[in-house]
N, C-alpha and C positions, 0 to 999 in steps of 0.2 A: 485430456489433462492440462493443469496450468502447472506451467513452470515461473517462479515468481524469484528474483534473486538480488542479490546488489553483492557490491564492492568495495573495496575502501581500498585510499592508498592516505598513512597518514592520517585521515578522520574525514579524506575526502571522496563524498562516498557516491557510487552512481546505481540508481536502483533501477530495475528494466523489469520485463514481465510479458509473457506471449503465452498463448493458447495452441493445444498441438489436438487435432482428434484424428481418428482410424477408423472414423464410418463418414463418408461425402455428403448423409444428408445434413449434420451440423454446417455446414460451411458457410452458409447467411449468417449462422449466429456470430461464428471469426470474422464475417467480413465486414457487421456489423461495426464486429468492438474495433477491429484493428481500422475502420474507415474513421469512427468516431473519435480513435488519442492518433490519427496523423489529423484530422480537421482542429481538434484544440491543441497541439503542436503551433498547424497556422498561426491561429484564435492568438493565441500568444504572443508576449512582445513587450518592451517595454512602456510603461502604460497604459497599455490592455486593463478592464477590470476582471476581475477576478467569476464577475455573475457573467460576465459579455459572454467569456473562455466555455464557462458550465452549459451559456444556452448555446451554443455554438455545437458544443457536441451532444447537446438530446436532439435538438432540431437532425441533426444526425444518424445517432441511434434509432432512434425510432422510427426515419421514414422505411426501415427492413420489419421484415418481418418473416416465418421461417414455419414447414408446412411438414410436421416429426407424426408421421402415419396416423395421413389423413385431415390431419386439424388442424390447422394456421394460428400460430400463437404472435401478438406481437412483440418484438426485442424491445424491450424497457432499459432503461436507466437506472441503477439502483441507485437511489436515491440518498438515504446515506449512507455511503462509499464516497473518496473525494480523494485526488490528489493532493500533493499538497508539496513546499516549499522544502528547501534542504539546507541544513549547514554542518559547518563541521562538528564529525561527531555526534549530528544530532537529524537523525532522518527524519524527522517530523518537526520542523523550526518555525511553526509559527504562523503561517499562511494554508488557508484552506484553499481547492482548484474544485469546484463545487462540477456535477457533470449531468446539473442538469439546470433550467433555469429558475432563477428567481435569487438567488446568492446574492454575497454583499460585493462591495463597490469600492472595494481595495486596488486597489491599482498592482500592479506587478513593476518593478525597477531595476535598476542597469546592477549588471553585476550578482542579480541573483541567481538559483538552481532552483529547480522545479522538476519535481515529477509530473508529470500528465499521465494519467492513467485513469481510463474506465473499463467498469464492467457493464455488459447488457447481459440481462437473464429474461428468461421464458416463464419465469412466475411473476411474483409479483414486484416488485421492483424494489425489498424491503430487504434484508438484513439481519438475522436475529443471534448472538452468541450462545453456539452449542457446542456440546464434545469436549474430549477431553482435550485440556492446554498443554500444547507444548515449548509453545515460543515464549519469549518475556524480554526484559529491556528495564534497563534502570534507569530510574527518571532522572531525566537530564539538571532540572532543576531543584532537587531535592537538598533541603535541608538536612544539619545534622539531627537524626534518630538516634538518642540511648536504647543500643538491645542488651536486653537483658539474656535471651540464650547464645551461651557459647556458641552454639553449631551455626546459629544465624550471621554470629560476626566472625565467623571462617567462610563461611559461604559469602558475604557481601567481599569480605577479602580478595577470595578467587573470583570472584566477578568483576571488580575493581579493576585486577589485576590483569586476567585475562580478555577482556571486554569494553571495559569502559563503559562506554556509553549506549554499546551497536549493541546490536541486537542478537541474541542466543540461541539455540535451544538445548530443552533436556539432556537430551542426546547426548552434544559435549560435552555437559558435566560428568554425565557417567564414562565420556573413551578418558576424561581428562582425572578418573580417580575419584568421582566425588561418590560416596553413601549416603542410604539414610537422610537424604534431604531437603526432601519433601517440605516434612514441617518447616524448619528452616525457611525456604524458598516462600511457602504460601505466611510463615512469620513477616519476612523482607515484604512484599505485598502490601500485607494488611497497613504495616509503617509507611508505607508511600515511598517505597524506597527504589520499588520493582516493579513495572508495567506486567502486567497479567496480558497476552494478547490470543485468548482462544481462537476456534476456525468459527465460519463467521459463514452463516446458512441459509436461504433462503428459501422457500417452502416444498414440501419432501415432493419429488420427480421433477421439479424443475432443472433447468438447465444454465448454468453461467461463465461467461467466457471474460475473461481482463487481458490486454495488451496495454503498456508501460515505456512511456522513453524516459531517459532523465532529459534538459532542456538545460543550458547556458544562457543569459541573458548577457550576448556582450555588445559594445556601447555600440557597436556597427551592424551588428546583423546577432542572431540567435545562433545557434549549435546545440544538437542532438547526438548529445555527448558517448549516450550509449549504442547508437545509430551503427547494425553492421551490414554485410553484404547481404545477410539470410533474412533481413529481417530492422 
């Protein structure tokens, strides 16, 4: 089970994730991904290139394998998932931190926040969108779009007031008393004002784990600001 969560104070975001298993046979998968995330944290720093961080992560991740029911599976970095820079009220602030080699040579800079997150899979190492979507976020750089539907205008007003450009889920709309909003929400997505984030899946029957920490690149050190006693 993956637990991916965030917290924010006045738009300053911390993003973190970990995976738990209730069967020790999956421990090698969890160990691989946790090791890869910690390797990414070590490789990150002022002037480090995003590509070099990705290469270090992949090297460690794919040095692991796992035996499940008599079959040995190589653990693969999921090549189309990334870490990311974080800005005020902006969970994905423009820079992507790959978890495979071959990434861009853009450099990390002093004062930046990054979510270093890695995903390891026993499948093909590639995810696609699948199943019903429950998570959404208002587009950070969205321009004004004239909306024709009154329900869409009302829903956008509610999103702006309660979530701004931070992520939200349909359950929160339900709890706030919003009803019959699916068409309006679809309209906001089609207008480019809100982005949908459906579940991402590797091949059926495969297993995936994730670990993530948020770091701050200070002038003389990097601080893992999501680190706790347990992880």
